C-alpha positions in Angstrom: 19.3 -44.9 -33.5 15.6 -44.1 -33.2 15.5 -45.8 -29.7 18.6 -43.8 -28.6 17.0 -40.6 -29.8 13.8 -41.4 -27.9 15.7 -42.2 -24.8 17.7 -39.0 -25.0 14.4 -37.0 -25.4 13.0 -38.7 -22.3 16.2 -37.9 -20.3 16.0 -34.3 -21.4 12.4 -34.0 -20.3 13.2 -35.6 -17.0 16.0 -33.2 -16.4 13.7 -30.2 -17.3 10.9 -31.3 -14.9 12.5 -30.3 -11.6 13.2 -26.7 -12.8 9.7 -26.5 -14.2 8.3 -27.7 -10.8 10.4 -25.1 -9.0 9.0 -22.2 -11.1 7.4 -20.0 -8.4 3.8 -19.1 -8.2 3.7 -15.3 -8.8 1.3 -13.2 -6.7 0.9 -9.4 -7.0 -1.4 -8.1 -4.3 -2.6 -4.9 -2.6 -0.6 -3.9 0.4 -3.7 -4.0 2.6 -3.8 -7.8 1.9 -0.2 -8.5 3.1 -1.2 -9.9 6.5 -4.1 -12.0 5.3 -2.5 -13.3 2.1 0.8 -14.1 3.8 -1.2 -16.5 6.0 -3.2 -17.8 3.0 0.1 -18.4 1.1 1.6 -20.4 4.0 -1.5 -22.7 4.0 -1.3 -23.0 0.2 2.4 -23.8 0.2 2.0 -26.4 3.0 -0.9 -28.1 1.2 0.6 -28.1 -2.3 4.4 -28.1 -1.8 4.6 -25.1 -4.2 6.4 -21.9 -3.5 4.9 -18.5 -3.9 6.7 -15.3 -4.8 4.6 -12.5 -3.5 4.9 -8.8 -4.1 2.7 -6.3 -2.2 2.1 -2.7 -2.9 -0.4 -0.1 -4.1 -2.8 -1.7 -6.6 -2.5 1.0 -9.2 1.3 0.8 -9.3 1.2 -3.0 -9.4 -1.3 -2.9 -12.3 1.1 -0.5 -14.2 4.0 -2.9 -13.6 2.1 -5.8 -15.0 0.9 -3.7 -18.0 4.5 -2.7 -18.6 5.5 -6.4 -18.8 6.3 -7.5 -15.2 5.9 -11.3 -14.8 2.8 -12.0 -12.9 0.5 -14.9 -12.3 -2.3 -13.7 -10.0 -3.2 -10.1 -9.3 -5.3 -9.4 -6.1 -6.3 -5.7 -6.1 -8.0 -3.5 -3.5 -10.6 -2.5 -6.2 -12.2 -4.0 -9.2 -11.1 -1.3 -11.7 -7.4 -2.2 -11.9 -7.8 -5.9 -12.6 -10.6 -5.0 -15.0 -8.2 -2.8 -16.9 -5.8 -5.8 -17.4 -8.7 -7.9 -18.6 -9.7 -5.1 -21.1 -6.2 -5.0 -22.4 -6.2 -8.8 -23.0 -3.6 -9.5 -20.3 -5.8 -11.4 -17.9 -9.0 -13.4 -17.6 -12.2 -12.5 -15.9 -12.2 -10.6 -12.6 -13.7 -12.2 -9.4 -14.6 -10.2 -6.3 -13.1 -12.1 -3.5 -13.3 -9.8 -0.4 -14.7 -6.5 0.8 -13.4 -3.8 3.2 -14.5 -0.5 4.6 -12.9 2.9 5.2 -12.2 4.0 8.7 -10.5 7.0 10.3 -7.3 6.4 12.3 -6.9 9.1 14.9 -3.9 10.3 16.9 -4.0 9.8 20.7 -5.8 12.5 22.7 -7.8 13.9 19.8 -11.5 13.6 20.6 -13.3 12.4 17.5 -16.6 10.5 17.1 -18.5 9.5 13.9 -20.8 12.5 14.4 -17.9 15.0 14.7 -15.5 13.4 12.2 -16.4 15.7 9.3 -16.0 18.9 11.3 -12.6 17.6 12.6 -11.4 16.8 9.1 -12.4 20.3 7.9 -10.7 22.0 10.9 -7.7 24.0 9.5 -5.6 22.9 12.5 -6.1 19.2 11.8 -3.7 17.4 9.5 -5.7 15.1 7.3 -3.9 12.2 5.7 -4.9 9.9 2.8 -3.2 7.5 0.4 -2.6 8.6 -3.2 -5.6 8.4 -5.6 -5.2 6.5 -8.9 -2.0 4.9 -7.6 -3.7 3.4 -4.5 -7.4 2.6 -4.3 -7.4 3.7 -0.6 -6.9 7.2 -1.8 -9.6 6.9 -4.4 -12.0 5.7 -1.7 -11.1 8.6 0.6 -11.8 11.1 -2.2 -15.1 9.3 -2.8 -15.9 9.9 0.8 -15.1 13.6 0.3 -17.6 13.7 -2.6 -20.2 12.3 -0.3 -19.5 15.1 2.2 -20.4 17.6 -0.6 -24.1 16.5 -0.2 -23.9 17.6 3.5 -22.3 21.0 2.9 -21.5 22.7 -0.4 -17.8 23.3 -1.0 -16.8 20.5 1.4 -15.4 18.1 -1.2 -13.0 20.6 -2.7 -11.9 21.8 0.7 -11.1 18.3 1.8 -9.3 17.4 -1.4 -7.1 20.5 -1.1 -6.1 19.9 2.5 -5.7 16.1 2.2 -2.0 15.1 2.6 -1.3 12.2 0.2 1.3 10.6 2.4 1.3 7.0 1.1 0.8 4.8 -1.9 2.2 7.1 -4.6 5.1 6.5 -6.9 7.2 9.0 -5.0 6.0 8.1 -1.5 8.7 6.9 1.0 8.8 3.0 1.1 6.7 1.6 3.9 8.4 0.0 6.8 8.7 -3.7 6.5 7.6 -4.6 10.0 5.1 -1.9 10.9 1.9 -0.4 9.6 2.8 2.7 7.5 -0.5 4.3 8.6 0.3 3.9 12.3 3.8 5.3 11.6 2.6 8.5 9.9 0.2 9.2 12.7 2.7 8.4 15.4 5.3 10.7 13.7 2.7 13.5 13.6 2.5 13.7 9.9 -1.3 13.2 10.1 -3.8 13.7 13.0 -6.5 11.8 11.1 -5.7 9.3 8.4 -8.4 7.7 6.3 -7.5 4.1 5.5 -9.1 0.6 5.4 -10.5 -0.5 8.6 -8.3 -3.7 8.5 -5.3 -1.4 8.2 -6.5 0.7 11.1 -6.8 -2.4 13.3 -3.2 -3.3 12.7 -2.0 0.3 13.3 -3.9 0.5 16.6 -2.4 -2.9 17.7 1.1 -1.5 17.1 0.2 2.0 18.5 -2.4 1.4 21.4 -3.0 5.1 21.9 -4.4 5.6 18.4 -8.1 5.3 17.9 -10.3 3.9 15.2 -13.4 5.9 14.3 -16.1 4.6 11.9 -17.2 6.9 9.1 -20.8 8.0 9.6 -23.3 6.4 7.2 -23.5 9.5 5.0 -19.7 9.3 4.5 -19.3 5.6 4.5 -17.4 3.9 1.6 -17.0 0.2 0.9 -14.1 -1.3 -0.9 -14.5 -4.2 -3.3 -11.4 -6.4 -3.9 -10.9 -8.0 -7.3 -8.8 -11.0 -8.3 -7.7 -11.9 -11.8 -5.3 -14.5 -13.4 -3.0 -13.5 -16.2 -3.6 -15.1 -19.6 -0.1 -16.6 -19.6 -0.3 -17.9 -16.1 0.7 -21.4 -15.2 -1.6 -24.1 -13.9 0.0 -23.5 -10.4 -0.8 -19.8 -10.5 -4.4 -20.8 -11.1 -4.3 -23.2 -8.2 -3.4 -20.2 -5.9 -6.3 -18.1 -7.3 -8.6 -21.0 -6.6 -7.2 -21.4 -3.1 -7.8 -17.7 -2.3 -11.4 -18.1 -3.5 -11.9 -21.4 -1.6 -13.4 -21.7 1.9 -9.9 -22.0 3.4 -8.7 -18.8 1.8 -11.9 -17.0 2.6 -11.7 -18.1 6.3 -8.3 -16.6 6.6 -9.4 -13.3 5.0 -12.4 -13.2 7.4 -10.1 -13.7 10.4 -8.2 -10.6 9.3 -11.4 -8.5 9.2 -12.3 -8.8 5.5 -16.0 -9.4 4.6 -17.0 -12.0 2.1 -17.8 -10.8 -1.5 -21.5 -11.4 -1.1 
């Protein structure tokens, strides 16, 4: 009887193994990482035979979902604060910076803007200035950080820019972004914004889809860098951790670089 019981246990374990192996690797990642991490995931899946279930969106909203109990393995954020909040709450391990980005201005066709004239153009009452939504999406936080820098150039500028900024994307009530196009290129193409402050990597994609749009670098006095942080949930599987390691590896970093992201150091 003991032998039969042992054999039955082995059979049950064998039957359970395939379903365990099929458990997807779960990735929650900032929307600005969609292009790069989609390519990283393809390489990871080809190399490991594992399947990845990825969800992209504003980092702040993803962090809230995870805090509220959403099943996640790896969280790749467009800032360090959101993953650090999960670590502080005991939901994830340490945070690793894995990429860097910058803020750029995406400008509608025909509007003459240079780094030197960008601030004046953004302050022009006739110009529609677009940003993402602060707190929900780090891109919006970085844009407002740039406005604070403008205050050092001219008093009252920060408040004026914050008041006129149209928070068009990244918020809980924002329209869902199109699946096959850059949302930033779309809002500029549709005339909802004449100038939109977004990540430079996003601006490159938008310009590729809308060749008439222009990318203008922020002048040094307004420049803002974006640090991207990655953390693994405390209850993550070994396969989830493999994906995190792959993103941090030379292979993952090479793909991120090819999409315009700078290395963490």
